[in-house]
Structure formats: structure tokens, C-alpha cells
C-alpha positions in Angstrom: 20.5 -33.8 9.2 23.4 -36.2 9.8 23.7 -37.0 13.2 27.1 -38.2 13.7 28.3 -34.4 12.2 25.0 -32.6 14.7 26.2 -34.3 18.1 30.2 -33.9 17.3 29.2 -29.8 17.1 27.2 -30.0 20.3 30.1 -30.9 22.4 32.0 -28.6 20.5 30.1 -26.3 21.2 29.8 -26.5 24.2 33.2 -27.5 25.1 34.0 -23.7 23.7 31.3 -22.4 26.1 28.1 -21.5 22.9 25.0 -22.6 24.1 21.7 -23.8 21.5 19.1 -21.2 20.8 15.8 -22.2 21.0 14.2 -21.0 17.9 10.3 -20.6 18.1 8.5 -23.5 16.6 7.7 -23.1 13.1 7.2 -25.6 10.3 9.0 -26.3 8.5 11.1 -23.7 9.1 12.8 -24.6 12.7 12.6 -28.5 11.3 15.1 -27.8 8.9 17.8 -25.1 11.2 19.8 -25.3 14.4 21.3 -22.5 16.3 24.4 -22.2 18.8 25.5 -18.9 20.4 28.5 -17.2 22.1 28.8 -14.1 23.5 32.6 -12.7 23.6 32.5 -8.7 24.6 30.9 -6.8 22.3 30.3 -9.2 19.5 28.3 -12.8 19.1 28.8 -15.2 17.4 26.2 -18.2 15.8 26.8 -21.3 14.4 23.5 -21.6 12.4 23.2 -25.5 11.3 20.9 -25.8 7.4 20.2 -29.1 6.8 19.8 -30.0 3.1 19.1 -33.0 3.3 15.2 -31.6 4.2 15.0 -28.2 2.5 16.9 -26.7 -0.9 18.6 -23.8 -1.4 15.1 -22.1 -3.1 14.7 -22.3 0.5 17.5 -20.8 1.9 16.5 -17.5 1.9 13.3 -17.2 3.8 14.7 -20.2 6.1 17.8 -17.3 6.8 15.0 -14.9 7.3 13.4 -16.9 9.6 16.8 -17.7 11.5 17.8 -13.9 11.6 14.8 -12.7 13.9 15.7 -15.0 16.6 19.5 -14.0 16.3 18.2 -10.4 16.3 16.1 -10.7 18.9 19.4 -12.0 21.2 21.7 -9.5 20.3 19.7 -6.8 20.7 18.2 -7.7 24.1 21.8 -8.6 25.3 23.1 -5.2 23.4 25.8 -6.6 21.5 27.1 -4.2 19.0 29.1 -6.5 16.7 27.3 -10.0 15.4 29.1 -12.6 13.2 26.7 -15.5 11.8 28.3 -18.5 10.5 26.2 -20.2 8.3 27.0 -24.2 7.8 25.0 -26.0 4.9 25.4 -30.3 6.2 24.6 -32.7 4.3 25.0 -34.5 0.9 25.6 -31.6 -0.6 25.7 -33.7 -4.1 22.7 -32.3 -5.3 23.0 -28.8 -4.4 27.2 -28.3 -4.8 26.9 -26.1 -7.1 24.7 -23.5 -5.7 26.1 -23.9 -2.7 29.8 -22.6 -4.0 28.6 -20.4 -5.5 27.2 -18.4 -2.4 30.7 -19.9 -1.1 32.5 -17.9 -3.7 30.8 -14.6 -3.6 30.4 -13.8 -0.3 31.5 -10.4 0.7 34.6 -9.7 2.1 34.9 -9.3 6.0 34.5 -6.1 7.1 33.6 -4.2 10.2 30.1 -4.3 10.2 27.1 -4.9 12.8 26.3 -8.4 11.3 28.5 -9.9 9.3 27.7 -13.6 7.2 30.7 -16.5 7.2 29.4 -19.3 4.7 30.6 -22.7 4.7 29.6 -26.3 3.4 29.5 -29.5 5.0 29.3 -32.9 2.6 28.5 -35.5 5.2 28.9 -38.2 2.7 32.6 -37.2 2.2 33.5 -34.7 5.3 34.9 -32.7 2.7 34.5 -28.8 4.5 34.1 -25.8 1.9 35.1 -22.2 2.5 35.8 -18.6 1.0 39.8 -18.1 2.1 39.0 -14.4 1.5 36.8 -14.3 4.5 37.8 -14.5 8.0 36.7 -18.7 8.3 39.2 -18.8 11.1 37.4 -16.4 13.7 36.7 -17.9 17.0 37.6 -20.9 15.8 35.6 -21.3 13.2 36.8 -23.5 11.0 38.8 -25.6 13.1 35.6 -26.8 15.4 33.7 -27.6 11.9 36.4 -29.7 10.3 36.6 -31.7 13.7 32.7 -32.2 13.7 33.1 -33.1 10.2 35.7 -36.0 10.9 34.7 -39.5 10.8 34.4 -41.3 13.8 37.2 -44.2 14.8 35.8 -47.4 13.8 33.8 -49.4 16.4 32.8 -45.7 18.3 29.8 -43.4 18.6 29.5 -40.1 19.1 29.1 -38.4 22.6 25.0 -38.4 23.2 25.4 -34.7 24.2 22.6 -32.8 25.8 21.7 -29.7 24.2 21.2 -27.3 27.1 20.0 -23.8 26.0 20.1 -20.2 28.0 19.5 -18.0 25.4 16.0 -18.6 25.1 14.3 -16.4 22.6 10.7 -14.3 24.0 8.0 -14.5 23.4 6.2 -11.2 23.2 8.8 -8.2 22.6 7.2 -6.1 23.8 6.0 -5.6 27.2 3.2 -4.3 26.5 1.0 -5.0 29.5 3.8 -3.3 31.9 3.7 -0.2 30.2 0.1 -0.1 30.6 0.1 -1.1 34.2 2.8 1.2 34.7 1.1 4.2 33.8 -2.5 3.0 35.6 -0.4 2.8 38.8 1.4 6.3 38.6 -2.1 8.2 36.7 -4.3 6.5 39.8 -1.2 7.8 42.7 -1.8 11.5 40.9 -5.8 11.9 41.2 -5.5 9.8 45.3 -2.9 12.7 45.2 -5.1 15.5 44.6 -8.0 13.7 46.2 -6.6 13.5 49.9 -4.0 11.9 49.4 -2.6 8.4 49.0 -2.0 8.0 52.7 -5.8 9.3 53.5 -7.6 6.7 54.2 -11.0 7.8 53.1 -9.2 8.3 49.6 -7.8 4.7 49.8 -11.1 3.3 50.7 -12.8 5.1 48.0 -10.7 4.0 45.5 -10.2 0.8 46.1 -8.7 -0.5 49.2 -8.8 -3.6 50.5 -10.0 -5.3 53.9 -11.8 -8.4 55.4 -14.7 -5.8 56.5 -15.3 -4.0 53.1 -14.6 -8.1 51.2 -16.7 -10.4 53.4 -19.0 -7.9 55.6 -20.5 -5.9 52.8 -19.5 -8.2 49.8 -17.0 -5.6 47.9 -15.3 -8.6 46.4 -14.4 -5.9 43.0 -11.3 -5.0 46.2 -9.6 -8.0 45.4 -8.6 -6.7 42.6 -8.4 -3.1 42.9 -5.4 -2.7 45.3 -3.0 -4.1 43.0 -3.4 -0.6 41.3 -3.1 1.8 44.4 0.3 2.7 46.4 0.1 4.0 49.7 2.7 7.0 49.2 5.9 8.0 46.6 8.3 5.3 47.5 5.6 2.4 47.7 5.2 3.5 44.2 8.5 3.4 43.4 9.9 -0.1 44.8 6.9 -1.3 43.0 7.9 0.2 39.5 11.1 -1.2 39.7 9.6 -4.4 40.5 7.6 -4.3 37.8 11.0 -2.7 35.4 13.1 -5.8 37.0 10.7 -8.7 36.9 7.3 -7.8 35.0 9.2 -6.8 31.8 10.9 -10.0 31.9 8.0 -12.4 33.1 5.6 -10.8 30.2 8.6 -11.3 27.2 9.4 -15.3 28.5 6.0 -16.3 29.6 3.9 -14.4 27.1 1.0 -11.5 27.3 -1.9 -13.6 27.6 0.1 -15.5 30.8 2.1 -12.5 32.0 -1.7 -11.2 32.5 -2.8 -14.6 34.7 0.1 -14.4 36.4 -0.3 -11.2 38.1 -3.7 -10.8 38.2 -4.4 -14.2 40.1 -1.1 -13.7 42.3 -2.5 -10.0 43.2 -5.8 -11.4 43.9 -4.6 -14.2 46.3 -2.2 -11.9 48.2 -4.7 -9.6 49.0 -7.1 -12.9 49.9 -4.2 -14.4 52.5 -3.6 -10.2 53.6 -7.5 -9.9 54.4 -7.5 -13.2 56.1 -4.1 -12.6 58.3 -5.2 -9.2 59.3 -8.7 -8.9 59.9 -8.6 -5.0 60.8 -5.9 -3.9 58.0 -6.6 -1.9 55.5 -4.4 -2.8 52.3 -3.1 -1.5 49.0 -0.3 -2.1 46.2 0.8 -4.3 44.1 3.6 -6.1 45.9 1.5 -9.2 46.4 1.2 -9.4 42.0 5.1 -8.5 42.2 5.8 -11.6 44.3 4.2 -13.5 42.0 6.4 -12.4 39.0 9.4 -13.7 41.0 7.9 -16.8 42.3 7.0 -17.5 38.5 10.0 -16.2 36.6 11.5 -18.9 39.7 10.4 -21.6 38.5 10.7 -20.5 34.5 14.1 -21.1 35.5 14.4 -24.1 37.4 12.0 -26.1 34.9 14.0 -25.4 32.0 17.1 -25.3 33.6 18.3 -21.5 32.2 18.8 -17.7 32.8 16.0 -15.4 32.4 18.8 -12.9 30.6 21.1 -11.8 33.6 18.6 -13.8 36.1 19.7 -16.8 37.3 17.2 -19.6 39.6 20.0 -19.5 42.3 20.1 -15.6 42.3 16.2 -15.3 42.0 15.8 -17.2 45.0 17.8 -15.2 46.9 16.4 -11.9 46.2 12.7 -14.1 47.3 14.2 -14.8 50.7 15.7 -11.6 50.8 12.8 -9.4 49.9 10.3 -11.7 52.1 12.7 -11.3 55.7 13.6 -7.7 55.2 9.3 -7.4 55.5 9.6 -9.0 58.8 12.4 -6.9 59.9 10.4 -3.6 58.8 7.4 -4.8 60.7 9.6 -4.7 63.6 11.1 -1.4 63.2 9.7 1.6 65.1 8.5 4.4 62.4 8.5 2.9 59.8 5.6 1.6 57.6 3.3 -1.4 57.9 4.6 -3.8 55.7 2.0 -6.5 54.1 4.3 -10.0 54.5 1.1 -12.2 54.0 0.3 -10.3 50.4 4.3 -11.2 49.5 3.8 -14.5 50.7 0.1 -15.5 49.6 1.6 -13.7 45.8 4.5 -15.6 45.6 2.7 -19.1 46.1 0.3 -18.1 43.8 3.3 -16.9 41.2 5.3 -20.3 41.9 2.1 -22.3 41.0 0.8 -20.9 37.8 4.3 -20.6 36.8 5.0 -24.5 37.1 1.9 -24.9 35.8 2.1 -22.3 32.6 6.2 -23.0 31.6 6.2 -26.5 30.4 8.1 -28.4 28.7 10.2 -26.8 26.5 10.4 -27.2 22.9 14.2 -28.2 21.5 14.7 -28.7 17.6 
């Protein structure tokens, strides 16, 4: 794709408040298109640049389907009711001029549809911009922006080397299946424990897999480092950790993927339990709080490395929630008639989640 136009367009998009949307890796589609997005009230505006110097018009239908999957994922996640997509064909249009003109001239007129496509052609050899006057080419200032990007630079100047930030990463996993499974297991075990002596009963907790230093290291029951992450002591304990799974688990599974989410959740839970039994040798513990803090730590690492929000969560907001949660745990342990909070498990899970988050996030691919 013509570098001058792309860089000019990137600068214009960022000045207008649009951000680059990460497309999933796919050969050859991810090399032939780039996507920008901006949310404005109930409407999402997207700009798709199609590189005609790489692909051909015969590839366009499949390429458009590929890009539309990313557009649909973002719009669905942010509950956008209307989507306007500005499709821009960029490059030396000589070989495709007739096909592009036909597509532009026959494109549908504007209607109040959930998704509407507007088409442009930019011949980078001549600077000519083609559009259909019957389409809303001026919506979001699209025609003005595209013409400005296509305008030749003054002699002796070079395009600004703009960074291409991306906040709207396309989630790796569409459905957080493991989160739903874990929440169902937690609820089922809680009901069984309530029917079998009560979830706050010490004997019941031990029978179902609660953890303590003596049970693990004296009796050698090492499976108890894992089983407590599915057990909860009282309804409030279950409710808090279920909310944590909804807030952080769902996002972690969507952005890390099923396998990495499983690694983070289980390892953070195990390491949190390990930290707890060493910190409180005579305590009996259960709960998914260590795993939950591990998910928070992993998401914090993700947002810091990628320099983007996880949906509506910024790195700073996640950091504040982590600090407040830890401080609340220590405060509750100083109050009378309050259940003991396993702060060591929280910290152990958090540190594990941070480390795994940094390790598993990796470098972001840009296109």
C-alpha cells in the first residue's frame, strides 16, 4: 500500500480520535487490509484501506468478509447499534479502474441500517479520489479526510512517521467457555457442600478438598493445592468470586485465549494456595481469590505491554482495583466479627498472574 497515503491517513485518523484496529493474523488477507475505528454515541465508524497493489478485485469479497468479522466483533462487544464502514481502495487503480468504478457507482444509497458500506477509490499515482455522490460520503468527514491523505506532500518534505496505536484489539476467543464451566462447577460444589454439612463446616471443607499446611506437607495430599479454587466458604464468598470471574475472567479468556487463560487461572490459584499455607501454617483455606487476583495481574500486564485498554479497562484502573482490593483484605482482618481474608493467597496469585501475563502476552502484531 502506498506509504505516503497510509502515513498521512494514520495522522488524520489519530487527530480525529480514531484508532487502529488489530486484525487477526491471516495470510494473505491481513497484508492487504488495514482497519481504523471510532465510536461516536450509538454509531461506530470504520475505515478500511484495501491495497489494490497486492490483491485484485476478484479477491475483494473474501477479503471484505475477513475484515467484517473483526468489525462485527468490536461492534458487538461495545453494543453499537449502527455501523458505518468506509471502504477505501488504495493504490495504482489502472488495472482495476472499471471494476472499482462499477462497485462505487452501483453501491446502495444511504438507509437506516445496522451496517452500511460507503465506497471510495484512491489512485495514488494521480491523487484522484472517486466516490458516489448518492452515498453519504461526507458522513464523519470521510471524503475530506481521504482527500487530505491523498494530497501530494510539498516538495522536499516527508510524511510524519506516526505511531499506530490500537485500543480495539480483536479478542482471541469469542466465547469464554472455561469461565462458564468454572462458575458452574463452583456453584455445583457449593450446593453439594451446603447439603452435606454446610460450606462453613470445617469437616465438610476438609472432605471436599480445602487446604492447610498439615494436610499438604504432613499427609502428602498435594492435590489440595488445586481443589480449593473450586470451593467457597459461605454464599458471600461465592458471590464475590463469581463477580470477579465475570469482570476479569471473561476478559482474560477472551484476550489471552482458552489455553493461556487456563494456565493463568490454575497456576495463580495453586501458587496463591501455596503462599497461604506457608504464611499461615494452621489455617484452613478455600476459594478462588488467588486465581482471581492472578487474572487481574495478567490483565494489568496485558494492558501495560500492549498499551491499550481491555475493553473499558485501562491499566491505571486495573492497578487501582488491585491496590484497593489488597488494602481491603488487610483492613477486614483488623475488624471484629469479620471472616479471615487470605491475603497471602491474594498476593501470591497476583504476583503469579503478573509474571504469567507478561510472559504470555508477547509482542503485538501490527499490519
